LUMMILO-429412 format. One record per residue (C-alpha): residue number from 1; x, y, z; residue in three letters. Coordinates in steps of 0.02 Angstrom, whole numbers. Layout:
<rs>
 num      u      v      w residuo
 NUM      X      Y      Z     ALA
...
</rs>
This chain:
<rs>
 num      u      v      w residuo
   1   9492  -5192  10210     MET
   2   9474  -4995  10245     GLU
   3   9413  -4937  10434     SER
   4   9317  -4799  10332     ASN
   5   9240  -4835  10149     PRO
   6   9196  -4719  10024     LYS
   7   9024  -4673  10041     LYS
   8   8919  -4776   9918     GLY
   9   9034  -4918   9921     ARG
  10   8902  -5040   9963     PHE
  11   8755  -4963   9825     THR
  12   8916  -4953   9678     PHE
  13   8987  -5158   9747     ARG
  14   8806  -5217   9732     ALA
  15   8758  -5130   9561     SER
  16   8927  -5181   9507     ALA
  17   8872  -5389   9541     VAL
  18   8711  -5359   9437     LEU
  19   8799  -5296   9293     PHE
  20   8901  -5444   9284     VAL
  21   8746  -5553   9285     LEU
  22   8666  -5431   9169     SER
  23   8831  -5462   9037     ALA
  24   8806  -5638   9062     ALA
  25   8615  -5643   9034     PHE
  26   8660  -5548   8859     GLU
  27   8772  -5687   8817     LEU
  28   8633  -5798   8857     LEU
  29   8536  -5721   8741     SER
  30   8647  -5713   8583     LEU
  31   8520  -5763   8461     THR
  32   8369  -5704   8556     ALA
  33   8288  -5584   8442     GLU
  34   8248  -5392   8480     VAL
  35   8149  -5244   8412     PRO
  36   8271  -5141   8332     LEU
  37   8268  -4977   8226     PHE
  38   8066  -5013   8176     GLY
  39   8105  -5209   8135     GLU
  40   8112  -5380   8238     ILE
  41   8306  -5413   8212     ARG
  42   8402  -5578   8210     GLY
  43   8541  -5659   8145     GLY
  44   8727  -5582   8161     VAL
  45   8654  -5387   8210     SER
  46   8563  -5465   8376     VAL
  47   8720  -5562   8402     GLY
  48   8830  -5389   8398     ILE
  49   8681  -5300   8496     TYR
  50   8713  -5428   8627     HIS
  51   8869  -5426   8632     VAL
  52   8894  -5243   8641     VAL
  53   8783  -5242   8803     TYR
  54   8882  -5378   8879     ALA
  55   9038  -5272   8843     ALA
  56   8954  -5126   8904     LEU
  57   8892  -5183   9077     PHE
  58   9055  -5312   9101     LEU
  59   9162  -5149   9098     ALA
  60   8992  -5064   9214     LEU
  61   9045  -5207   9323     GLY
  62   9209  -5201   9323     ILE
  63   9217  -5013   9336     GLY
  64   9095  -4998   9489     LEU
  65   9195  -5114   9580     TRP
  66   9349  -5053   9589     SER
  67   9301  -4862   9584     GLY
  68   9414  -4835   9413     LYS
  69   9393  -4652   9350     HIS
  70   9322  -4701   9184     TRP
  71   9190  -4788   9291     GLY
  72   9085  -4640   9323     TYR
  73   9082  -4584   9139     PRO
  74   9023  -4719   9086     LEU
  75   8878  -4736   9206     VAL
  76   8840  -4585   9105     LEU
  77   8874  -4647   8925     VAL
  78   8771  -4815   8946     ALA
  79   8638  -4707   9010     THR
  80   8634  -4610   8852     ALA
  81   8644  -4767   8771     LEU
  82   8507  -4877   8862     TYR
  83   8386  -4715   8850     THR
  84   8421  -4724   8658     LEU
  85   8396  -4903   8637     ASP
  86   8231  -4889   8739     LYS
  87   8168  -4726   8654     LEU
  88   8193  -4822   8493     GLN
  89   8090  -4946   8542     LEU
  90   7956  -4846   8614     LEU
  91   7941  -4746   8448     LEU
  92   7905  -4899   8335     SER
  93   7776  -4953   8417     GLN
  94   7717  -5108   8252     GLN
  95   7891  -5172   8289     ALA
  96   7850  -5192   8465     LEU
  97   7675  -5248   8436     SER
  98   7758  -5409   8319     ALA
  99   7874  -5432   8449     PHE
 100   7767  -5447   8590     VAL
 101   7656  -5586   8466     LYS
 102   7791  -5658   8425     ALA
 103   7837  -5677   8601     GLN
 104   7647  -5743   8640     LEU
 105   7685  -5895   8534     GLY
 106   7497  -5933   8541     GLY
 107   7427  -5897   8697     PHE
 108   7330  -5773   8673     GLU
 109   7166  -5861   8668     ARG
 110   7217  -5918   8857     GLU
 111   7257  -5733   8903     LEU
 112   7117  -5657   8815     GLN
 113   7005  -5757   8908     ALA
 114   7086  -5696   9077     GLN
 115   7056  -5509   9006     GLY
 116   7240  -5476   8960     ILE
 117   7235  -5397   8776     THR
 118   7388  -5356   8670     GLU
 119   7342  -5191   8692     GLU
 120   7341  -5203   8896     LEU
 121   7521  -5303   8876     ILE
 122   7587  -5154   8770     LEU
 123   7544  -5022   8854     GLN
 124   7618  -5137   9024     ALA
 125   7808  -5139   8935     ILE
 126   7791  -4970   8877     VAL
 127   7783  -4915   9062     LEU
 128   7909  -5034   9118     MET
 129   8016  -4945   8985     SER
 130   7988  -4779   9054     ILE
 131   8010  -4831   9251     VAL
 132   8181  -4920   9173     VAL
 133   8235  -4791   9103     ILE
 134   8196  -4662   9247     LEU
 135   8280  -4805   9348     CYS
 136   8434  -4775   9245     TRP
 137   8450  -4591   9272     TRP
 138   8420  -4610   9458     GLY
 139   8560  -4712   9453     PHE
 140   8645  -4560   9358     ALA
 141   8604  -4431   9470     LEU
 142   8652  -4558   9625     TYR
 143   8841  -4585   9536     THR
 144   8862  -4401   9506     TYR
 145   8814  -4377   9703     TRP
 146   8933  -4492   9731     ARG
 147   9063  -4459   9628     ARG
 148   9199  -4444   9760     ASP
 149   9191  -4638   9749     TYR
 150   9290  -4648   9603     PHE
 151   9453  -4600   9571     ASP
 152   9502  -4419   9596     LYS
 153   9516  -4403   9406     ALA
 154   9332  -4427   9404     ALA
 155   9304  -4253   9476     LEU
 156   9367  -4163   9354     SER
 157   9227  -4227   9251     LEU
</rs>
């Protein structure tokens, strides 16, 4: 073990573990439908969607754990991709609404009895998506700030 580890090591390694876990959850969700490009998608396209995210999260985990030079730009690429994915979700309100209705699966009456409407759920999803996007960009900013954690080749970017 290094006597003087690079700054950010704990944060990047903890993030690496969480990204690898996220990759595993993506693989467990291979058949789960997702709202994508204005429609609820299933089948092969959603399988590809989950495999791409699983590969991306696994690569992030490896790059962050090891501090490889390619880990630094991969964080930025993943942040941009994730942002675009969530923005397309937020811009297709009809698909988002259909997705929420499908997920509620007959519990609408019980939720409404508690004062929880579909509009409230949609607002919560939109707010949560915005917060998660901001967290991704915060992590990307932290990665830029601690870019010396990565191999020297990353500093030239």
